[in-house]
N, C-alpha and C positions, 0 to 999 in steps of 0.2 A: 387658561387656568394658571393661577399663581404658583410659581416654583418657590419652594421654601428651603432655605439653608440654615442649619443650626451650627453656630460657631461656639464650640465648647472651649473656653479659655481656662487657663490656670489662674487668671487674675482674681485676686480676692479683695483688692481695694478699688474704690471708684475711679481713681485717676488712671489706673492701668486699663480699666474697661473703656473709659473715654478715649484713651490713646488708640486702642484697637478700633473703636468706632470711627475715629478720624482716618485711620489707614484704610479701612473698608470704604469710607465715603470717598476718599481720594481715588481709589481704584474705580468705583462706579462713576465718578465725575469724569475721569479720563476716558471712560467709555461713552461719554456724552449722554449720560442718564440724568433725569430729574430725580432728586433724592429727597425723601421725607424722613427725618430722624425723629422718632417718637420717644419722648422722655417721660420719666415717672412723675416729674414735678417741675415747677418753674425754676427751682434752685438747680436741678440737674440740667435743665435747658440752658440756663445762663452759664453754667460751668462748661458745658460742651461748646457753647458759643465762644467762650474764651479760648478753649483748647484748640478749636479749629484755626485760630489765628496764630498759634504758637507751637503746635505739635511737631513741626519739622522746620528746620532752617531753610530759608529760600523757597518755601511752599506757600502758595496763596490759593485758597479755595473760597471763592466768593459765595457768601451765604447770608442768611438773615434768620432771625427767630420771630415767632409769631407776635411779639410785642414791639418789634421794630418796624419802621417805615420801609416799604419796598425799595426806596431810593438809597437806603443805608448801604446796600451791597454794591452800589455803583460808584465808580471813581472817575476822575478826569482822565485817567490813563487809558488810551484807546486799546492797548493790548488787554488790559483787564476787562474792559467793557466787551470786547469781542469774546473773551473767555466766558462771560456770563451767558452768552448765547448757546454755549455747548451743553449746559445743564444747569438746572437751578437746584439750590440746596436750601431746604427749609427745616428748621429745628422747632419743634412744638410739643406741647404736652396735652393740648386740648382735644386732639383728634381732628381738627379742622385742616384737612389735607390740601384743600384748594385744587389746583390743576395737576398736582403731582400724582403720577400713575406708574412710573418706571420701577423705582426701588424704594421699599420701606425698610428702614433699619429700626428694629424694635429694641429699646433699652429698658423695657418694663418687664415685669414677670407675669403679665397678663396677655391674653390673646387679643390683639387690637380688633375691634368690631369691623373695621373698614379694610382689613388686610386684603380681601379679595379684589379690591379695586386696582391692585398693583400687579405688575408682571412678576416681580421678585420680592420676596420677604426674607430679610436676614435677621434671624433671632440670635442675639448676642447673649451668651450665658456665662456668668462668672463661675469661678471655681468652688464656690461654697456649696455645701450639701443642700441647703434650702433652695438655692437657685437651680441646682441640677434637678431636684425633685419637681419644682414647678415647671421646668422646661420639659420634663418627661410627660407631664399632663398636657402641655401644649402640643407636643409631638404626637401624642395619642389622638388628640382632638383633630389635628390636621390629617393624620393617617386614616382615621375612621371616615373621613369625608373624601378620601381619594386624592389628596394633593400630593404631587411629586416632592419627595423629601431627600435631602442629603445632610449628612452629619460630618462636620470637620472638627476633629479633635486637635486642638492647637497646643 
């Protein structure tokens, strides 16, 4: 059964939210998980793609987005290539999750139809009243279906 964590942030601007998503992705990646980042739109997907390259100095998280070729995340550097084997990171907005089943990071305000395919779901919630209200609806949806839930107020 999917374990669901709600991360309630104080972030009110998109860049802060993406920075938190990058930190959460890094943590899951270091645990050797395959990660699917579900975005609201192509624009958010591309912004997150850029952010994953630059959110922390000296940090490299090999990833790709759904419009890129799989080879884009590979490099000639053998250390980076071996790191790819630890976990795969895919950013998409279509819901085409491929072989990703470990961690789903949801950056939308909707319940992803495919969330139960994953071991873990991380719901990232911005600090706006609208986002919090929509997250309460998702929380109730998951709770009513018996999913294990945790809330992290950041």
